[in-house]
C-alpha positions as a Markdown table, in Angstrom:
| # | Residue | x | y | z |
|---|---|---|---|---|
| 1 | Met | 7.7 | -32.3 | 13.5 |
| 2 | Lys | 8.1 | -35.3 | 15.8 |
| 3 | Arg | 6.7 | -37.7 | 13.3 |
| 4 | Met | 9.0 | -36.4 | 10.6 |
| 5 | Gly | 12.1 | -36.5 | 12.9 |
| 6 | Lys | 12.8 | -32.8 | 12.7 |
| 7 | Lys | 13.8 | -30.4 | 15.4 |
| 8 | Gln | 11.8 | -27.2 | 15.7 |
| 9 | Glu | 14.3 | -24.4 | 15.0 |
| 10 | Leu | 12.1 | -21.5 | 13.6 |
| 11 | Arg | 9.7 | -19.3 | 15.4 |
| 12 | Arg | 6.0 | -20.2 | 14.7 |
| 13 | Asn | 4.6 | -16.6 | 14.3 |
| 14 | Phe | 2.2 | -17.2 | 11.5 |
| 15 | Arg | -1.5 | -17.8 | 12.2 |
| 16 | Thr | -4.3 | -18.6 | 9.8 |
| 17 | Met | -5.0 | -15.1 | 8.5 |
| 18 | Ser | -1.4 | -14.0 | 8.3 |
| 19 | Thr | -0.5 | -17.3 | 6.4 |
| 20 | Ile | -3.3 | -16.6 | 3.9 |
| 21 | Ala | -2.1 | -13.0 | 3.5 |
| 22 | Phe | 1.5 | -14.1 | 3.1 |
| 23 | Thr | 0.5 | -16.5 | 0.3 |
| 24 | Ile | -1.9 | -14.1 | -1.4 |
| 25 | Ile | 0.7 | -11.3 | -1.5 |
| 26 | Leu | 3.4 | -13.7 | -2.8 |
| 27 | Gln | 1.2 | -14.9 | -5.6 |
| 28 | Gly | 0.0 | -11.3 | -6.5 |
| 29 | Thr | -2.2 | -12.6 | -9.2 |
| 30 | Trp | -3.8 | -9.4 | -10.4 |
| 31 | Glu | -0.5 | -7.5 | -10.2 |
| 32 | Val | 1.2 | -10.2 | -12.3 |
| 33 | Leu | -1.7 | -10.0 | -14.9 |
| 34 | Leu | -1.1 | -6.3 | -15.1 |
| 35 | Thr | 2.7 | -6.3 | -15.4 |
| 36 | Ala | 3.7 | -9.6 | -16.9 |
| 37 | Thr | 1.4 | -10.3 | -19.8 |
| 38 | Thr | 3.5 | -9.3 | -22.8 |
| 39 | Ser | 4.0 | -12.9 | -23.9 |
| 40 | Gly | 0.2 | -13.5 | -23.7 |
| 41 | Met | -0.5 | -10.4 | -25.7 |
| 42 | Val | 1.9 | -11.4 | -28.4 |
| 43 | Asn | 0.7 | -15.0 | -28.5 |
| 44 | Gly | -3.1 | -15.1 | -28.1 |
| 45 | Gly | -4.0 | -11.4 | -27.8 |
| 46 | Leu | -6.9 | -10.2 | -25.7 |
| 47 | Ala | -9.1 | -13.3 | -26.0 |
| 48 | Gly | -6.1 | -15.6 | -25.7 |
| 49 | Leu | -5.2 | -14.1 | -22.4 |
| 50 | Val | -8.7 | -14.4 | -21.0 |
| 51 | Trp | -9.3 | -18.0 | -22.1 |
| 52 | Ser | -5.8 | -19.2 | -21.3 |
| 53 | Tyr | -6.3 | -17.8 | -17.8 |
| 54 | Ile | -9.6 | -19.7 | -17.4 |
| 55 | Trp | -8.2 | -23.0 | -18.5 |
| 56 | Thr | -5.0 | -22.5 | -16.5 |
| 57 | Phe | -6.9 | -21.7 | -13.3 |
| 58 | Phe | -9.1 | -24.8 | -13.8 |
| 59 | Gly | -6.0 | -27.0 | -14.4 |
| 60 | Phe | -4.1 | -25.7 | -11.4 |
| 61 | Thr | -7.1 | -26.2 | -9.1 |
| 62 | Phe | -6.3 | -30.0 | -9.2 |
| 63 | Val | -2.6 | -29.3 | -8.6 |
| 64 | Val | -3.3 | -27.0 | -5.6 |
| 65 | Phe | -5.7 | -29.6 | -4.1 |
| 66 | Ser | -3.0 | -32.3 | -4.4 |
| 67 | Leu | -0.3 | -30.1 | -2.9 |
| 68 | Ala | -2.6 | -29.0 | -0.1 |
| 69 | Glu | -3.2 | -32.6 | 0.9 |
| 70 | Met | 0.5 | -33.4 | 1.0 |
| 71 | Ala | 1.2 | -30.3 | 3.0 |
| 72 | Ser | -1.4 | -31.5 | 5.5 |
| 73 | Met | 0.2 | -34.9 | 5.7 |
| 74 | Cys | 3.8 | -33.6 | 6.0 |
| 75 | Pro | 3.8 | -29.9 | 7.0 |
| 76 | Thr | 7.5 | -29.2 | 6.4 |
| 77 | Ala | 9.5 | -26.4 | 4.8 |
| 78 | Gly | 11.0 | -28.9 | 2.4 |
| 79 | Gly | 7.8 | -29.3 | 0.5 |
| 80 | Gln | 8.1 | -31.3 | -2.7 |
| 81 | Tyr | 11.4 | -33.1 | -2.2 |
| 82 | His | 10.2 | -34.2 | 1.3 |
| 83 | Trp | 6.9 | -35.5 | -0.1 |
| 84 | Ile | 8.8 | -37.3 | -2.9 |
| 85 | Ser | 11.0 | -39.0 | -0.3 |
| 86 | Glu | 8.0 | -40.1 | 1.8 |
| 87 | Phe | 5.9 | -41.4 | -1.0 |
| 88 | Ala | 8.3 | -42.7 | -3.7 |
| 89 | Pro | 9.2 | -46.3 | -4.0 |
| 90 | Pro | 11.9 | -46.9 | -1.2 |
| 91 | Ser | 14.5 | -48.0 | -3.8 |
| 92 | Gln | 14.2 | -44.8 | -5.7 |
| 93 | Gln | 13.4 | -42.2 | -3.0 |
| 94 | Lys | 17.0 | -41.0 | -2.5 |
| 95 | Ile | 17.8 | -40.1 | -6.1 |
| 96 | Leu | 14.2 | -38.8 | -6.9 |
| 97 | Ser | 14.0 | -36.7 | -3.8 |
| 98 | Phe | 17.5 | -35.4 | -4.3 |
| 99 | Leu | 16.9 | -34.3 | -7.9 |
| 100 | Gly | 13.4 | -33.0 | -6.8 |
| 101 | Gly | 15.1 | -30.9 | -4.1 |
| 102 | Trp | 17.5 | -29.4 | -6.7 |
| 103 | Met | 14.6 | -28.6 | -9.0 |
| 104 | Ser | 12.5 | -27.2 | -6.2 |
| 105 | Thr | 15.4 | -25.0 | -5.1 |
| 106 | Leu | 16.0 | -23.9 | -8.7 |
| 107 | Ser | 12.4 | -23.0 | -9.3 |
| 108 | Trp | 12.0 | -21.0 | -6.1 |
| 109 | Gln | 15.3 | -19.2 | -6.6 |
| 110 | Ala | 14.4 | -18.3 | -10.1 |
| 111 | Gly | 10.9 | -17.2 | -9.0 |
| 112 | Thr | 12.4 | -15.0 | -6.3 |
| 113 | Ala | 14.7 | -13.4 | -8.8 |
| 114 | Ser | 11.7 | -12.3 | -10.9 |
| 115 | Gly | 10.3 | -10.1 | -8.1 |
| 116 | Pro | 13.3 | -7.6 | -7.8 |
| 117 | Tyr | 13.5 | -7.6 | -11.6 |
| 118 | Leu | 9.9 | -6.5 | -11.9 |
| 119 | Val | 10.3 | -3.8 | -9.2 |
| 120 | Gly | 13.6 | -2.5 | -10.5 |
| 121 | Thr | 12.6 | -2.3 | -14.2 |
| 122 | Leu | 9.2 | -0.9 | -13.3 |
| 123 | Ile | 10.9 | 2.0 | -11.5 |
| 124 | Gln | 13.2 | 2.4 | -14.5 |
| 125 | Ser | 10.1 | 2.5 | -16.8 |
| 126 | Leu | 8.4 | 5.1 | -14.6 |
| 127 | Ile | 11.5 | 7.3 | -15.0 |
| 128 | Tyr | 11.2 | 6.7 | -18.8 |
| 129 | Glu | 7.5 | 7.7 | -18.8 |
| 130 | Lys | 8.4 | 10.9 | -16.9 |
| 131 | Asp | 11.3 | 11.7 | -19.2 |
| 132 | Pro | 11.3 | 9.9 | -22.7 |
| 133 | Asn | 14.9 | 11.2 | -23.2 |
| 134 | Tyr | 16.1 | 9.1 | -20.3 |
| 135 | Gly | 18.7 | 6.6 | -21.6 |
| 136 | Tyr | 17.1 | 3.2 | -20.9 |
| 137 | Ala | 20.2 | 1.2 | -20.2 |
| 138 | Asn | 19.9 | -2.4 | -19.1 |
| 139 | Trp | 22.8 | -2.2 | -16.6 |
| 140 | Gln | 21.0 | 0.5 | -14.8 |
| 141 | Gly | 18.0 | -1.8 | -14.3 |
| 142 | Thr | 20.4 | -4.5 | -13.0 |
| 143 | Leu | 21.8 | -2.0 | -10.4 |
| 144 | Leu | 18.3 | -1.3 | -9.3 |
| 145 | Val | 17.6 | -5.0 | -9.0 |
| 146 | Ile | 20.7 | -5.5 | -6.9 |
| 147 | Gly | 19.8 | -2.5 | -4.6 |
| 148 | Ile | 16.3 | -3.9 | -4.1 |
| 149 | Thr | 17.7 | -7.3 | -3.3 |
| 150 | Leu | 19.9 | -5.9 | -0.6 |
| 151 | Val | 16.9 | -4.2 | 1.0 |
| 152 | Val | 15.0 | -7.5 | 0.9 |
| 153 | Trp | 18.0 | -9.2 | 2.5 |
| 154 | Ala | 18.2 | -6.7 | 5.4 |
| 155 | Thr | 14.4 | -6.7 | 5.9 |
| 156 | Asn | 14.0 | -10.5 | 6.0 |
| 157 | Ile | 16.8 | -10.8 | 8.6 |
| 158 | Trp | 16.2 | -7.9 | 10.9 |
| 159 | Gly | 12.5 | -7.5 | 10.3 |
| 160 | Ser | 11.4 | -11.1 | 10.2 |
| 161 | Arg | 9.3 | -11.0 | 13.3 |
| 162 | Ala | 7.2 | -8.2 | 11.8 |
| 163 | Met | 6.5 | -10.1 | 8.6 |
| 164 | Pro | 3.0 | -11.5 | 9.6 |
| 165 | Val | 1.8 | -8.0 | 10.6 |
| 166 | Phe | 3.3 | -6.4 | 7.5 |
| 167 | Gln | 1.7 | -9.0 | 5.2 |
| 168 | Asn | -1.7 | -8.4 | 6.8 |
| 169 | Ile | -1.4 | -4.7 | 6.1 |
| 170 | Met | -0.3 | -5.5 | 2.5 |
| 171 | Met | -3.4 | -7.7 | 2.1 |
| 172 | Ile | -5.6 | -4.7 | 2.7 |
| 173 | Val | -3.5 | -2.7 | 0.2 |
| 174 | His | -3.8 | -5.6 | -2.3 |
| 175 | Val | -7.6 | -5.5 | -2.2 |
| 176 | Leu | -7.9 | -1.7 | -2.1 |
| 177 | Gly | -5.4 | -1.3 | -4.9 |
| 178 | Phe | -7.4 | -3.8 | -7.0 |
| 179 | Leu | -10.6 | -1.8 | -6.4 |
| 180 | Val | -9.1 | 1.6 | -7.1 |
| 181 | Ile | -7.5 | 0.4 | -10.4 |
| 182 | Ile | -10.5 | -1.4 | -11.8 |
| 183 | Val | -12.9 | 1.4 | -10.9 |
| 184 | Met | -10.6 | 3.9 | -12.7 |
| 185 | Ile | -10.4 | 1.7 | -15.7 |
| 186 | Trp | -14.2 | 1.3 | -15.8 |
| 187 | Val | -14.8 | 5.1 | -15.4 |
| 188 | Leu | -11.9 | 6.7 | -17.4 |
| 189 | Ala | -10.4 | 4.2 | -19.9 |
| 190 | Pro | -11.7 | 3.6 | -23.4 |
| 191 | Arg | -13.4 | 0.3 | -24.0 |
| 192 | Asn | -13.2 | -2.6 | -26.4 |
| 193 | Thr | -16.3 | -4.6 | -27.4 |
| 194 | Ala | -17.1 | -7.9 | -25.8 |
| 195 | Ser | -16.4 | -9.6 | -29.1 |
| 196 | Asp | -12.9 | -8.1 | -29.1 |
| 197 | Val | -12.1 | -9.3 | -25.5 |
| 198 | Phe | -13.6 | -12.8 | -25.8 |
| 199 | Gly | -13.3 | -13.5 | -29.5 |
| 200 | Thr | -10.3 | -11.8 | -31.0 |
| 201 | Phe | -7.2 | -13.9 | -31.0 |
| 202 | Thr | -3.8 | -12.6 | -32.1 |
| 203 | Asn | -0.7 | -14.5 | -33.4 |
| 204 | Ser | 2.1 | -12.0 | -33.4 |
| 205 | Gly | 4.9 | -14.5 | -32.7 |
| 206 | Gly | 5.0 | -15.9 | -36.2 |
| 207 | Trp | 3.8 | -19.4 | -35.2 |
| 208 | Ser | 2.2 | -21.7 | -37.8 |
| 209 | Ser | -1.2 | -21.8 | -36.2 |
| 210 | Met | -3.3 | -19.9 | -33.7 |
| 211 | Gly | -3.5 | -23.0 | -31.5 |
| 212 | Leu | 0.3 | -23.2 | -31.3 |
| 213 | Ser | 0.5 | -19.5 | -30.5 |
| 214 | Leu | -2.0 | -19.9 | -27.7 |
| 215 | Met | 0.0 | -22.7 | -26.2 |
| 216 | Val | 3.1 | -20.6 | -26.2 |
| 217 | Gly | 1.3 | -17.5 | -24.8 |
| 218 | Gln | -0.3 | -19.4 | -21.9 |
| 219 | Val | 3.0 | -18.7 | -19.9 |
| 220 | Ser | 1.4 | -15.4 | -18.8 |
| 221 | Ala | -1.5 | -17.2 | -17.2 |
| 222 | Val | 0.6 | -19.9 | -15.7 |
| 223 | Tyr | 2.9 | -17.3 | -14.1 |
| 224 | Ala | -0.2 | -15.7 | -12.5 |
| 225 | Cys | -1.5 | -18.9 | -11.0 |
| 226 | Ile | 1.5 | -20.5 | -9.4 |
| 227 | Cys | 3.0 | -20.5 | -5.9 |
| 228 | Ser | 0.1 | -21.7 | -3.7 |
| 229 | Asp | 2.8 | -24.0 | -2.2 |
| 230 | Ala | 4.6 | -21.0 | -0.8 |
| 231 | Ala | 2.6 | -21.6 | 2.4 |
| 232 | Ala | 4.0 | -25.1 | 2.6 |
| 233 | His | 7.6 | -23.8 | 2.7 |
| 234 | Val | 6.8 | -21.7 | 5.8 |
| 235 | Ser | 5.0 | -24.6 | 7.5 |
| 236 | Glu | 7.6 | -24.7 | 10.3 |
| 237 | Glu | 6.7 | -21.1 | 11.1 |
| 238 | Val | 2.9 | -21.6 | 11.1 |
| 239 | Lys | 0.9 | -22.5 | 14.2 |
| 240 | Asp | -1.1 | -25.7 | 13.8 |
| 241 | Ala | 0.5 | -26.2 | 10.3 |
| 242 | Gly | -1.3 | -29.4 | 9.4 |
| 243 | Arg | -4.6 | -27.5 | 9.4 |
| 244 | Asn | -3.7 | -23.9 | 8.6 |
| 245 | Val | -1.2 | -24.5 | 5.7 |
| 246 | Pro | -3.6 | -26.3 | 3.4 |
| 247 | Arg | -6.4 | -23.8 | 4.3 |
| 248 | Ala | -4.0 | -21.0 | 3.3 |
| 249 | Met | -3.1 | -22.7 | 0.0 |
| 250 | Ile | -6.8 | -23.2 | -0.9 |
| 251 | Trp | -8.1 | -19.8 | 0.2 |
| 252 | Ser | -5.3 | -17.8 | -1.3 |
| 253 | Tyr | -5.7 | -19.6 | -4.6 |
| 254 | Phe | -9.4 | -19.1 | -5.0 |
| 255 | Leu | -9.4 | -15.5 | -3.6 |
| 256 | Asn | -6.6 | -14.4 | -5.9 |
| 257 | Gly | -8.0 | -16.4 | -8.8 |
| 258 | Ala | -11.3 | -14.6 | -8.5 |
| 259 | Leu | -9.7 | -11.1 | -8.3 |
| 260 | Gly | -7.4 | -12.1 | -11.2 |
| 261 | Leu | -10.3 | -13.0 | -13.5 |
| 262 | Val | -12.2 | -9.8 | -12.8 |
| 263 | Phe | -9.1 | -7.7 | -13.2 |
| 264 | Leu | -7.9 | -9.4 | -16.4 |
| 265 | Ile | -11.3 | -9.0 | -18.1 |
| 266 | Thr | -11.5 | -5.4 | -17.0 |
| 267 | Tyr | -7.9 | -4.7 | -18.2 |
| 268 | Met | -8.5 | -6.4 | -21.6 |
| 269 | Phe | -11.5 | -4.2 | -22.2 |
| 270 | Ser | -9.2 | -1.1 | -21.8 |
| 271 | Val | -6.5 | -2.4 | -24.3 |
| 272 | Val | -8.0 | -0.8 | -27.4 |
| 273 | Asp | -4.7 | -0.5 | -29.2 |
| 274 | Leu | -3.0 | -3.9 | -28.7 |
| 275 | Ser | -0.3 | -3.4 | -31.3 |
| 276 | Gly | 0.6 | -0.1 | -29.7 |
| 277 | Ala | 0.8 | -1.6 | -26.3 |
| 278 | Ile | 3.1 | -4.5 | -27.6 |
| 279 | Asp | 5.3 | -2.0 | -29.5 |
| 280 | Asp | 5.7 | 0.2 | -26.4 |
| 281 | Ala | 6.6 | -2.9 | -24.4 |
| 282 | Asn | 9.3 | -3.9 | -26.9 |
| 283 | Asn | 10.6 | -0.5 | -27.8 |
| 284 | Gly | 9.5 | 1.9 | -25.1 |
| 285 | Ser | 8.5 | 1.5 | -21.4 |
| 286 | Gly | 8.9 | -2.3 | -21.4 |
| 287 | Tyr | 5.4 | -2.8 | -20.0 |
| 288 | Pro | 2.1 | -2.8 | -22.1 |
| 289 | Tyr | 0.0 | -1.6 | -19.2 |
| 290 | Met | 2.0 | 1.7 | -19.1 |
| 291 | Tyr | 1.0 | 2.5 | -22.7 |
| 292 | Val | -2.6 | 1.7 | -21.9 |
| 293 | Phe | -2.6 | 3.7 | -18.6 |
| 294 | Thr | -0.9 | 6.8 | -20.1 |
| 295 | Gln | -3.5 | 6.8 | -22.9 |
| 296 | Ala | -6.3 | 6.7 | -20.3 |
| 297 | Phe | -5.2 | 8.6 | -17.2 |
| 298 | Ser | -3.4 | 11.8 | -16.3 |
| 299 | Met | 0.3 | 11.5 | -15.4 |
| 300 | Pro | -0.3 | 12.0 | -11.6 |
| 301 | Ala | -3.0 | 9.3 | -11.6 |
| 302 | Phe | -0.7 | 7.0 | -13.6 |
| 303 | Asn | 2.1 | 7.5 | -11.1 |
| 304 | Val | -0.1 | 6.8 | -8.1 |
| 305 | Leu | -1.5 | 3.6 | -9.6 |
| 306 | Ser | 1.9 | 2.4 | -10.7 |
| 307 | Ala | 3.3 | 3.2 | -7.2 |
| 308 | Ile | 0.6 | 0.9 | -5.7 |
| 309 | Val | 1.7 | -1.9 | -8.0 |
| 310 | Val | 5.4 | -1.4 | -7.3 |
| 311 | Ile | 4.7 | -1.5 | -3.5 |
| 312 | Leu | 2.7 | -4.7 | -3.8 |
| 313 | Ile | 5.2 | -6.5 | -6.0 |
| 314 | Tyr | 7.9 | -5.5 | -3.5 |
| 315 | Ala | 5.8 | -6.9 | -0.7 |
| 316 | Gly | 5.4 | -10.1 | -2.7 |
| 317 | Thr | 9.2 | -10.2 | -3.2 |
| 318 | Leu | 9.8 | -10.1 | 0.5 |
| 319 | Ser | 7.4 | -13.1 | 0.9 |
| 320 | Tyr | 9.0 | -14.9 | -2.0 |
| 321 | Asn | 12.4 | -14.5 | -0.5 |
| 322 | Val | 11.1 | -15.9 | 2.9 |
| 323 | Ser | 9.6 | -19.0 | 1.2 |
| 324 | Thr | 12.6 | -19.6 | -1.0 |
| 325 | Ser | 15.1 | -19.3 | 1.8 |
| 326 | Arg | 13.1 | -21.7 | 4.0 |
| 327 | Gln | 13.0 | -24.3 | 1.2 |
| 328 | Thr | 16.7 | -23.9 | 0.5 |
| 329 | Trp | 17.5 | -24.1 | 4.3 |
| 330 | Ser | 15.4 | -27.3 | 4.6 |
| 331 | Phe | 17.1 | -29.0 | 1.7 |
| 332 | Ala | 20.5 | -28.1 | 3.2 |
| 333 | Arg | 19.4 | -29.4 | 6.6 |
| 334 | Asp | 18.9 | -32.8 | 4.8 |
| 335 | Arg | 22.4 | -32.4 | 3.3 |
| 336 | Gly | 21.1 | -32.0 | -0.2 |
| 337 | Leu | 23.2 | -29.0 | -1.2 |
| 338 | Pro | 27.0 | -28.3 | -1.3 |
| 339 | Phe | 28.0 | -26.4 | 1.9 |
| 340 | Ser | 24.9 | -27.7 | 3.6 |
| 341 | Asp | 26.3 | -27.2 | 7.1 |
| 342 | Trp | 26.8 | -23.5 | 6.5 |
| 343 | Ile | 23.5 | -22.9 | 4.6 |
| 344 | Ala | 21.5 | -24.8 | 7.2 |
| 345 | Lys | 22.6 | -22.7 | 10.2 |
| 346 | Val | 19.9 | -20.9 | 12.0 |
| 347 | Asp | 20.4 | -17.7 | 14.0 |
| 348 | Pro | 19.4 | -18.8 | 17.5 |
| 349 | Lys | 18.5 | -15.2 | 18.5 |
| 350 | Arg | 16.3 | -14.2 | 15.6 |
| 351 | Glu | 15.4 | -17.8 | 14.7 |
| 352 | Val | 16.0 | -17.1 | 11.0 |
| 353 | Pro | 18.2 | -19.1 | 8.6 |
| 354 | Asn | 20.4 | -16.1 | 7.8 |
| 355 | Asn | 22.8 | -17.9 | 5.5 |
| 356 | Ala | 19.9 | -19.3 | 3.4 |
| 357 | Val | 18.5 | -15.8 | 3.0 |
| 358 | Ala | 21.9 | -14.6 | 1.9 |
| 359 | Val | 22.3 | -17.5 | -0.6 |
| 360 | Thr | 18.8 | -16.7 | -2.0 |
| 361 | Cys | 19.8 | -13.0 | -2.5 |
| 362 | Met | 23.1 | -13.9 | -4.1 |
| 363 | Phe | 21.3 | -16.1 | -6.6 |
| 364 | Thr | 18.9 | -13.3 | -7.4 |
| 365 | Ile | 21.8 | -11.0 | -8.1 |
| 366 | Leu | 23.5 | -13.5 | -10.3 |
| 367 | Leu | 20.3 | -14.0 | -12.4 |
| 368 | Ser | 19.9 | -10.2 | -12.7 |
| 369 | Leu | 23.2 | -10.1 | -14.6 |
| 370 | Ile | 21.4 | -11.7 | -17.5 |
| 371 | Asn | 19.6 | -8.5 | -18.0 |
| 372 | Ile | 22.8 | -6.7 | -18.9 |
| 373 | Gly | 23.2 | -8.7 | -22.1 |
| 374 | Ser | 19.7 | -9.6 | -23.0 |
| 375 | Asp | 16.3 | -7.9 | -23.1 |
| 376 | Ala | 14.7 | -11.4 | -22.8 |
| 377 | Ala | 16.0 | -11.8 | -19.3 |
| 378 | Phe | 12.6 | -11.7 | -17.6 |
| 379 | Asn | 11.1 | -14.3 | -20.0 |
| 380 | Ala | 14.1 | -16.6 | -19.3 |
| 381 | Ile | 13.8 | -16.3 | -15.5 |
| 382 | Val | 10.1 | -16.9 | -15.6 |
| 383 | Ser | 10.4 | -19.9 | -17.9 |
| 384 | Leu | 13.2 | -21.3 | -15.6 |
| 385 | Asn | 10.9 | -20.8 | -12.6 |
| 386 | Leu | 8.0 | -22.5 | -14.3 |
| 387 | Thr | 9.7 | -25.5 | -15.9 |
| 388 | Ser | 11.6 | -26.5 | -12.7 |
| 389 | Leu | 8.5 | -26.0 | -10.6 |
| 390 | Met | 6.3 | -28.1 | -12.9 |
| 391 | Ile | 8.7 | -31.0 | -12.8 |
| 392 | Thr | 8.6 | -31.0 | -9.0 |
| 393 | Tyr | 4.8 | -31.1 | -9.2 |
| 394 | Val | 4.8 | -34.0 | -11.7 |
| 395 | Val | 7.2 | -36.1 | -9.5 |
| 396 | Ser | 5.8 | -35.3 | -6.0 |
| 397 | Ile | 2.1 | -35.7 | -7.0 |
| 398 | Gly | 3.1 | -38.7 | -9.1 |
| 399 | Cys | 4.6 | -40.3 | -6.0 |
| 400 | Val | 1.6 | -39.8 | -3.8 |
| 401 | Leu | -0.5 | -41.2 | -6.6 |
| 402 | Tyr | 1.8 | -44.2 | -6.7 |
| 403 | Arg | 1.4 | -44.7 | -3.0 |
| 404 | Arg | -2.4 | -44.3 | -3.3 |
| 405 | Leu | -2.6 | -47.0 | -5.9 |
| 406 | Thr | -0.1 | -49.5 | -4.3 |
| 407 | Asn | -0.5 | -49.0 | -0.5 |
| 408 | Pro | -3.1 | -46.5 | 0.4 |
| 409 | Asp | -3.2 | -47.5 | 4.1 |
| 410 | Ser | 0.4 | -46.3 | 4.5 |
| 411 | Leu | -0.4 | -42.7 | 3.7 |
| 412 | Pro | -0.1 | -40.5 | 6.8 |
| 413 | Lys | -3.2 | -39.3 | 8.5 |
| 414 | Cys | -4.1 | -35.7 | 7.7 |
| 415 | Arg | -6.7 | -33.1 | 8.5 |
| 416 | Trp | -7.2 | -32.0 | 4.9 |
| 417 | Ser | -7.8 | -35.1 | 2.8 |
| 418 | Leu | -8.9 | -35.7 | -0.8 |
| 419 | Gly | -10.5 | -38.9 | 0.3 |
| 420 | Arg | -12.0 | -41.0 | -2.5 |
| 421 | Trp | -11.3 | -38.2 | -5.0 |
| 422 | Gly | -7.6 | -38.5 | -4.5 |
| 423 | Ile | -6.8 | -40.8 | -7.4 |
| 424 | Pro | -8.7 | -38.8 | -10.1 |
| 425 | Ile | -7.5 | -35.4 | -8.8 |
| 426 | Asn | -3.9 | -36.5 | -8.5 |
| 427 | Thr | -4.0 | -38.1 | -12.0 |
| 428 | Phe | -5.3 | -34.9 | -13.6 |
| 429 | Ala | -2.7 | -32.8 | -11.7 |
| 430 | Val | 0.2 | -34.9 | -12.9 |
| 431 | Val | -1.0 | -34.8 | -16.5 |
| 432 | Tyr | -1.7 | -31.1 | -16.4 |
| 433 | Ser | 1.7 | -30.3 | -14.8 |
| 434 | Gly | 3.5 | -32.3 | -17.5 |
| 435 | Phe | 1.5 | -30.5 | -20.2 |
| 436 | Val | 2.6 | -27.1 | -18.8 |
| 437 | Phe | 6.2 | -28.3 | -18.4 |
| 438 | Phe | 6.4 | -29.0 | -22.1 |
| 439 | Trp | 5.2 | -25.6 | -23.2 |
| 440 | Met | 7.3 | -23.5 | -20.8 |
| 441 | Phe | 10.5 | -24.0 | -22.8 |
| 442 | Trp | 9.2 | -22.5 | -26.0 |
| 443 | Pro | 10.4 | -19.0 | -27.1 |
| 444 | Gln | 8.0 | -16.1 | -27.5 |
| 445 | Thr | 8.6 | -15.9 | -31.3 |
| 446 | Thr | 9.9 | -18.0 | -34.1 |
| 447 | Ser | 12.9 | -15.6 | -34.5 |
| 448 | His | 16.3 | -17.3 | -34.6 |
| 449 | Ala | 18.1 | -14.4 | -33.1 |
| 450 | Ala | 20.0 | -15.1 | -29.9 |
| 451 | Ala | 18.1 | -12.3 | -28.1 |
| 452 | Asp | 14.8 | -14.0 | -28.7 |
| 453 | Phe | 15.9 | -17.5 | -27.7 |
| 454 | Asn | 14.4 | -19.0 | -24.5 |
| 455 | Trp | 17.6 | -19.4 | -22.5 |
| 456 | Ser | 15.7 | -21.3 | -19.7 |
| 457 | Val | 16.3 | -24.6 | -21.4 |
| 458 | Leu | 20.0 | -24.1 | -21.3 |
| 459 | Met | 20.0 | -22.9 | -17.7 |
| 460 | Phe | 17.7 | -25.8 | -16.7 |
| 461 | Met | 20.1 | -28.4 | -18.3 |
| 462 | Val | 23.2 | -26.8 | -16.7 |
| 463 | Ile | 21.6 | -26.9 | -13.2 |
| 464 | Leu | 20.5 | -30.5 | -13.8 |
| 465 | Val | 24.1 | -31.5 | -14.9 |
| 466 | Ile | 25.5 | -29.8 | -11.8 |
| 467 | Ala | 23.0 | -31.7 | -9.6 |
| 468 | Val | 24.0 | -35.0 | -11.2 |
| 469 | Ile | 27.7 | -34.2 | -10.7 |
| 470 | Asp | 27.0 | -33.3 | -7.1 |
| 471 | Trp | 25.2 | -36.6 | -6.6 |
| 472 | Val | 28.0 | -38.6 | -8.1 |
| 473 | Phe | 30.9 | -37.0 | -6.1 |
| 474 | Arg | 29.2 | -36.0 | -2.9 |
| 475 | Ala | 25.5 | -36.5 | -2.2 |
| 476 | Arg | 25.2 | -40.3 | -2.9 |
| 477 | Lys | 27.4 | -40.8 | 0.1 |
| 478 | Thr | 25.8 | -38.1 | 2.4 |
| 479 | Tyr | 22.2 | -37.6 | 1.3 |
| 480 | Thr | 19.8 | -40.2 | 2.7 |
| 481 | Gly | 16.4 | -38.4 | 2.1 |
| 482 | Pro | 14.3 | -37.0 | 4.9 |
| 483 | Val | 12.1 | -40.2 | 5.0 |
| 484 | Val | 14.8 | -42.1 | 6.9 |
| 485 | Leu | 14.0 | -39.8 | 9.9 |
| 486 | Val | 10.2 | -40.4 | 9.8 |
| 487 | Glu | 8.6 | -42.5 | 12.5 |
| 488 | Gly | 8.0 | -46.1 | 11.3 |
| 489 | Tyr | 10.4 | -45.9 | 8.3 |
| 490 | Lys | 11.4 | -49.5 | 7.3 |
| 491 | Gly | 13.7 | -48.8 | 4.4 |
| 492 | Glu | 13.8 | -50.8 | 1.1 |
């Protein structure tokens, strides 16, 4: 913190294990693969989901390694925008880090909104499975999302000191829930053949080729593999952050990735009626897994398994809100947002950025209103999360690569270094992140109906325009970039 010119304002109550647990629960890889794979089922099918997950996990490995090294060099809650400011050419660092901060804030705010949406609509779907006559109104789901968000707000302000212990407990539930569900699938669910799971691809989105369909459908795998950098955004609450944050990022990614692969293959073997699952997701419960589970298990067993999933996603939502509020607080601390002085305030008693938590919850509530008018709300929120996150990866890793190529001796010393492998790993990470960014704007189907449009592209452009306007009229006079506070900074 001294090297980066920052004052310690938050309580450092996360240790190695609790930081790993925090990140694993936030990522929730197997839970995401169970509840958020409709797009992958439509575009790619069983084999498409499996193989897209494998290549996505491989590609993101290089991204996670790159982010972990930067987190070790500069362990700050700001994450990407701070790294851009430190490693970009001095003449461009202000504008690049400012726009990177806006995109990072947007990505984490959108990602946070997806959690309460999942919990609220899962509860709504469970009611539907219990009573098919239940009127499945979107506004009711939105009210559930708002209620859950308010609970998250209260918990993350008044229960913040218990978060490490809570996440350690949820880590146990995460592993036990995984074991219970896959064992029940192995024992009770009907099975596909191996050729179905690994060799049967489906193009139900109307795309001109199977390859194009697979590219569109990989969004499900990408959504399951992101967020290792969550640990970086709580760096200022982690003891010995330069060592423990990169360790948490790497361990959480590989542990969750392994569980995710086993779970996905097991789950795909149980989806014997893919068209029925997709139809139920579009016209019934909203989630393909509910169709699969109700065909395989008794209603009490289905309810218990679904309750485990809801609890774990709620726990991940708490973590997501923590990570997002810290990133938002950090950017406001550097005067990157309107009303920065208010957002950057920290409660001196609780050592929590209360206002940043409130802003995060308000943004979640605003995004939840999309659900009232469109059934494609979740897809839009996820795409917005992924596109804005990918652009921060491209720019931040691109900047450290630039520094490696032009002045490697100026890189800060760190305890988790890529060493001589830095250039090839960073290069692949930039290329792969750009590849993912391109595909995340695509809609799920070729339908021209407004309800099927991927509204994330419009939301992304609106936020980008707002950021540019903010830069022109306010930030270019007040925002300097965090690098100006770093020891040894010499300017342009």
